[in-house]
C-alpha positions in Angstrom: 0.0 0.0 -0.3 1.4 3.5 -1.1 2.4 5.8 1.8 0.3 8.9 2.6 0.8 11.9 1.0 1.7 14.9 3.1 -2.3 16.4 2.9 -3.4 13.0 4.2 -1.0 13.3 7.5 -1.9 16.5 7.9 -5.9 15.6 7.7 -5.4 12.3 10.5 -3.1 14.5 12.9 -5.7 17.3 13.2 -8.4 14.7 13.3 -6.7 13.4 16.3 -6.4 16.8 17.8 -9.8 17.4 17.2 -10.8 13.6 18.2 -9.0 14.5 21.5 -10.7 17.3 22.9 -12.6 17.2 26.2 -15.9 17.7 24.8 -17.1 18.6 21.5 -20.4 20.5 20.7 -23.0 20.5 17.9 -25.6 22.8 17.9 -27.3 22.7 21.4 -25.8 19.2 22.0 -22.5 18.3 23.9 -20.6 14.9 23.3 -17.6 13.5 25.5 -14.4 13.4 23.2 -15.0 9.0 23.8 -17.9 8.7 22.8 -19.0 6.8 20.1 -21.8 8.9 19.1 -18.6 11.9 19.1 -16.8 9.7 16.4 -20.0 9.2 14.2 -20.9 12.7 14.3 -17.0 13.3 13.1 -17.3 10.7 10.5 -20.6 12.1 9.0 -19.2 15.5 9.2 -16.1 14.9 7.2 -18.2 13.0 4.7 -20.5 15.4 4.0 -17.6 18.2 3.9 -15.3 15.9 1.7 -17.1 13.2 0.6 -15.1 10.4 -1.6 -13.2 13.1 -4.1 -9.9 12.7 -2.6 -9.3 16.4 -4.5 -11.9 17.9 -1.9 -8.9 16.9 0.4 -7.2 20.3 -0.8 -10.2 22.5 1.8 -9.2 20.3 4.9 -6.8 22.7 5.8 -9.7 25.7 5.5 -11.9 23.6 7.3 -9.9 23.1 10.0 -9.1 26.9 10.6 -12.6 27.7 10.3 -13.6 25.7 12.9 -10.4 26.5 15.0 -11.7 30.2 14.9 -14.8 29.3 15.8 -13.3 26.7 18.5 -11.1 30.2 19.7 -14.2 32.4 19.7 -16.3 30.6 21.1 -13.2 29.8 24.2 -13.4 33.8 23.8 -16.2 34.1 25.2 -16.0 31.2 27.4 -13.3 33.5 29.0 -15.4 36.5 29.4 -18.7 34.9 30.9 -16.4 33.3 33.1 -14.3 36.7 34.3 -17.5 38.0 34.8 -19.4 36.3 36.7 -16.9 35.6 39.7 -17.4 39.2 41.4 -21.6 39.3 40.8 -21.4 35.7 42.6 -19.2 37.3 44.7 -21.7 40.3 45.9 -24.6 38.1 45.5 -22.6 35.5 47.9 -21.7 38.9 50.4 -25.0 39.8 50.2 -26.8 36.3 51.1 -24.1 36.4 54.3 -25.0 40.0 55.4 -28.6 39.2 55.5 -28.2 35.4 57.2 -25.6 37.8 59.8 -28.9 40.1 60.2 -31.6 37.6 60.4 -29.0 35.7 63.4 -28.6 39.6 65.1 -32.8 39.8 64.9 -33.4 35.6 65.8 -30.9 36.7 69.2 -32.8 39.7 69.8 -35.9 38.2 69.9 -35.0 35.5 72.0 -33.6 38.5 74.1 -36.9 40.2 74.5 -38.8 37.4 74.9 -36.6 36.0 78.0 -36.8 39.4 79.3 -41.0 39.3 78.7 -41.4 35.8 80.5 -39.0 37.3 83.0 -41.1 40.3 83.6 -44.7 38.1 83.2 -43.4 35.7 85.8 -42.6 39.0 88.0 -45.4 40.4 87.4 -47.9 37.3 88.2 -47.8 38.1 91.6 -49.0 41.6 91.2 -51.8 40.3 88.7 -52.7 38.1 91.3 -52.9 40.3 93.8 -55.0 42.4 91.5 -57.5 40.4 90.5 -58.5 39.9 94.6 -58.6 43.5 94.8 -60.8 43.8 91.7 -63.1 40.6 93.5 -63.3 42.7 96.4 -63.7 46.3 94.9 -66.5 44.9 92.4 -68.3 42.7 95.8 -68.2 46.3 98.3 -69.3 48.2 95.1 -72.5 45.3 94.4 -73.2 45.9 98.2 -73.2 49.7 97.5 -75.9 49.6 95.5 -78.0 46.8 97.3 -77.6 49.4 99.8 -78.2 52.5 97.8 -81.4 50.3 96.4 -82.6 49.6 100.2 -82.0 53.1 100.7 -83.8 54.3 97.8 -86.8 52.1 99.1 -86.9 53.4 102.3 -86.6 57.2 101.1 -89.4 56.6 98.7 -91.8 54.8 101.3 -91.0 58.1 103.9 -91.7 59.8 101.2 -95.2 58.3 100.7 -95.8 58.6 104.1 -94.9 62.5 104.1 -97.3 63.1 101.0 -99.9 61.4 102.6 -100.0 63.0 106.4 -100.2 66.1 103.9 -102.7 65.1 101.6 -100.3 65.1 99.2 -101.7 62.7 97.2 -99.8 63.2 93.4 -96.6 63.1 94.9 -97.4 60.0 96.8 -99.1 58.4 93.7 -95.5 59.3 91.8 -93.4 57.7 94.7 -95.4 54.8 93.9 -95.0 54.8 90.5 -91.2 55.2 91.5 -91.4 52.3 93.3 -93.1 50.2 90.4 -90.8 51.2 87.9 -88.3 50.1 90.4 -89.4 46.8 90.6 -89.8 46.3 86.8 -86.1 47.3 87.3 -84.7 44.5 89.6 -86.8 41.5 87.8 -84.1 40.1 86.1 -81.7 40.3 89.1 -81.1 37.7 91.3 -82.0 39.8 94.8 -84.6 37.8 95.9 -84.9 39.1 99.3 -85.0 43.0 98.2 -87.5 42.7 95.3 -89.8 40.9 98.4 -88.9 44.1 100.2 -89.8 46.3 97.6 -93.2 44.5 96.5 -94.1 44.3 100.0 -93.8 47.8 100.0 -95.1 48.5 97.4 -98.3 46.6 97.9 -98.7 48.6 101.3 -98.4 51.9 100.0 -100.5 51.4 97.1 -103.3 49.8 98.9 -103.6 52.5 101.3 -103.3 55.0 98.5 -106.4 52.9 96.6 -108.3 52.2 99.6 -108.5 56.5 100.1 -109.3 56.9 96.4 -111.7 54.5 96.7 -113.7 55.7 99.1 -113.2 59.2 98.6 -114.5 58.1 94.5 -117.0 55.6 96.2 -118.3 59.0 98.4 -118.7 61.2 95.2 -120.7 58.7 93.2 -123.1 58.2 95.7 -124.3 61.5 95.8 -124.4 61.0 91.2 -126.6 58.2 92.3 -124.3 55.5 91.0 -125.0 52.8 90.3 -128.0 53.1 88.4 -130.1 49.9 89.0 -133.0 51.0 87.1 -134.0 53.8 83.9 -133.2 57.2 85.3 -135.9 59.4 85.2 -134.7 62.7 85.7 -131.2 64.1 84.8 -127.7 62.8 86.0 -126.7 66.3 86.6 -127.4 67.2 90.4 -128.7 70.5 91.2 -126.5 71.4 94.6 -122.8 71.9 94.1 -122.8 70.3 90.8 -119.2 72.1 89.9 -117.5 70.7 93.4 -118.9 67.7 92.8 -117.8 67.3 89.1 -114.4 68.9 89.9 -113.7 65.8 92.9 -115.3 63.3 90.1 -112.5 64.2 87.6 -109.6 64.9 90.1 -110.6 61.2 91.4 -110.5 59.7 88.4 -107.2 61.2 87.2 -105.5 60.0 90.1 -107.0 56.8 89.6 -106.0 56.3 86.2 -102.6 57.6 87.4 -102.4 54.4 90.2 -102.9 52.1 86.8 -99.6 51.3 86.2 -98.8 49.8 89.9 -102.3 48.0 90.4 -101.7 46.0 87.2 -98.3 45.3 88.3 -99.6 44.0 92.0 -102.4 42.2 89.8 -99.9 40.3 88.2 -97.7 39.2 91.1 -100.9 38.0 93.0 -102.1 36.2 89.8 -99.0 34.6 88.7 -98.2 32.0 91.6 -101.8 31.2 91.4 -102.0 30.0 87.9 -99.7 26.8 87.8 -98.7 25.5 84.3 -100.1 22.6 84.5 -103.6 24.0 85.8 -106.3 23.7 82.8 -107.8 26.6 82.0 -111.1 27.6 83.2 -114.0 27.7 80.6 -114.4 31.3 81.5 -111.3 32.4 80.0 -112.0 34.4 77.3 -109.9 33.2 74.2 -107.5 36.2 74.3 -106.7 37.6 77.4 -107.7 41.4 77.4 -106.1 44.5 79.2 -107.4 44.7 83.0 -109.8 47.0 83.3 -108.7 50.7 84.7 -109.5 51.2 88.3 -111.9 53.6 88.1 -114.4 51.0 86.7 -113.2 48.8 88.7 -114.5 50.8 91.2 -117.8 51.7 89.7 -118.5 47.6 89.4 -118.1 46.9 92.8 -121.8 47.5 93.7 -123.4 46.0 91.0 -120.8 42.7 91.7 -122.3 42.5 94.8 -125.7 42.8 93.7 -125.5 40.2 91.3 -123.6 38.0 93.7 -126.1 38.4 96.1 -129.5 37.8 94.2 -127.5 35.0 91.6 -125.6 32.6 93.8 -126.4 31.1 97.2 -130.0 30.5 98.2 -131.7 33.0 97.1 -134.8 32.1 94.5 -133.2 34.3 91.6 -130.8 31.9 91.7 -132.3 29.0 89.7 -130.8 27.0 87.0 -134.1 27.2 85.0 -134.3 30.9 84.6 -130.9 32.2 83.2 -132.4 34.7 81.8 -133.2 36.4 84.8 -128.9 37.6 85.2 -128.9 37.8 81.5 -131.7 40.4 81.1 -130.6 42.1 84.6 -126.9 42.5 83.6 -128.4 43.7 79.9 -130.4 46.4 81.9 -127.3 47.4 83.7 -125.7 48.5 80.6 -128.6 50.3 79.5 -129.4 52.1 82.4 -125.8 53.3 82.7 -124.7 53.9 79.6 -125.6 57.5 79.5 -124.2 57.9 83.2 -120.2 56.6 81.8 -121.1 58.7 78.1 -121.5 61.7 80.0 -119.7 61.7 83.1 -116.3 59.2 82.9 -115.8 59.5 79.4 -114.9 63.3 78.9 -112.5 62.6 82.0 -111.2 59.4 80.5 -110.2 61.8 77.2 -108.5 65.1 79.2 -106.6 62.2 81.1 -105.5 61.0 78.1 -106.9 57.8 77.9 -107.2 55.8 75.0 -110.8 54.0 76.1 -114.4 54.0 76.5 -115.6 54.3 79.4 -119.3 52.2 78.6 -117.3 49.3 76.8 -115.0 49.0 80.1 -118.2 48.9 82.5 -119.3 46.2 80.0 -116.5 43.8 80.2 -116.8 44.5 83.5 -120.2 43.2 84.0 -119.8 40.3 81.3 -116.6 38.7 83.5 -119.6 38.0 85.9 -121.8 36.5 83.8 -119.2 34.8 81.9 -118.3 32.7 85.0 -122.2 32.8 86.1 -122.7 30.5 82.6 -120.0 28.7 82.4 -121.0 27.2 85.8 -124.2 26.6 85.4 -123.2 24.9 81.7 -121.4 22.0 83.7 -124.3 21.7 86.2 -126.8 21.7 82.9 -124.9 19.0 81.1 -127.1 15.9 82.2 -130.4 17.9 81.8 -131.5 18.6 78.2 -134.0 21.1 78.6 -132.6 23.1 80.7 -129.6 22.7 78.9 -130.8 23.6 75.8 -132.7 27.2 77.7 -129.8 28.2 78.6 -128.6 28.0 75.0 -131.4 29.6 73.6 -130.7 32.1 76.2 -127.2 32.5 76.0 -127.7 33.1 71.8 -130.0 36.0 72.8 -127.9 37.5 74.9 -124.7 37.3 72.6 -127.1 39.1 70.0 -128.9 41.6 71.9 -125.4 42.6 73.5 -123.6 43.0 70.2 -126.9 44.6 68.2 -128.3 47.4 71.2 -125.0 48.0 73.0 -122.6 47.9 70.2 -120.0 46.0 72.2 -117.1 45.5 69.7 -117.0 42.1 68.0 -113.0 41.8 68.7 -113.8 41.6 72.4 -115.5 38.1 73.7 -119.0 37.9 74.7 -120.1 34.4 75.9 -120.7 32.4 73.0 -116.8 31.6 73.0 -118.2 29.5 76.3 -120.7 27.0 74.2 -117.1 26.0 72.2 -115.6 24.5 74.7 -115.2 20.9 74.4 -117.6 19.7 76.6 -120.1 22.2 76.4 -120.0 21.9 72.6 -120.3 18.3 72.1 -123.5 18.2 74.6 -125.1 21.0 72.7 -124.3 18.8 69.1 -125.8 15.6 70.5 -128.9 17.6 72.1 -129.2 19.7 68.4 -129.0 16.1 66.8 -131.8 14.2 68.9 -134.0 17.3 68.7 -134.2 17.3 64.7 -134.4 13.6 65.1 -137.7 13.8 67.0 -139.0 17.0 65.0 -138.3 15.0 62.2 -140.3 11.7 63.4 -143.0 14.4 64.8 -143.3 15.2 60.9 -143.8 12.5 59.1 -146.3 11.0 61.8 
């Protein structure tokens, strides 16, 4: 075989140098110098650039110079990057070290402050315990002071009422009693049961004294005005003698009794609440909806009528007959009719001037109806086993209800007597009797 020519030797030498490089790059790929992939790449590259034409070997020198130049350019770029990178990296490392040192200093400071705070808290804990005990003592003393102040206020109000009654300053006494009632409402949510009991006993004591005094004076004035009117008035209700004086006394007493209404309602609720058990069945005489209590002047005006009603229609009186419910029903209707003029002319103007939004006539009817409701409920229970008397009672009650609503203009929103017939036991009895009478009437009609 012929010896290789000089160009071939040069190519082999330079190729060996090229192959002995540590890494060869192709585009974005990097190959180790001893890798098989690198060798295949170089062979493909030479075949592409030189081929099988031996004449093209003359271009190998140019190709090698070109590659050498590219390699030098890459080396210079690498050197440039290498020379500029260390200062930036050093600066970043220095900044990181400074940040680390600052963070360590802050952590040490935080630990120091935390230790100081814990020491301070431990040292202050006894003071805090002592302060808590002192605050509890102050709170206890403050509650005791308020308790004593409230007790003193009650005693002052009681003394004020007594002084006012001694000097006949009824209005001042009523205002003091109203203050007691307001104080009682304020203490309703507290746990001071003994203080509440003392206040209510004091309130009840003075309220009763004032109410009895006003009621006595009011009854005297009513007597001069010929109250109660139990028969149709045959003459003018206005008395001829000392009319102005009696009218002034009437208005003063009615107004004072209205002012006493708040404490009267409060005491009535306190009295009725313990007597009503949650498990106790509701009486049939109780209306479906609880109406507000009667105003105090009307309550006093009803007293003589209540006494007359109970005298005639309870006990062993001949007028108390189960077969004659129309007697007491008619009597109550007569009282309503006979008293309507007096209530509208004498009492209603006083109520309006006092700012009370109630009807004197309707209030009187409500009070009389409570008597009739109690009586009808009692009689209905006793007549459940007597069909004839029961039917008669139902007829009279229906007639009473009709006349009450039509002739006396009693408001439909207020209960009358009809709801008593709608109680379960009474309603069942009513339906049975109606069915029985319908069957009997049908049989009579057929026969």
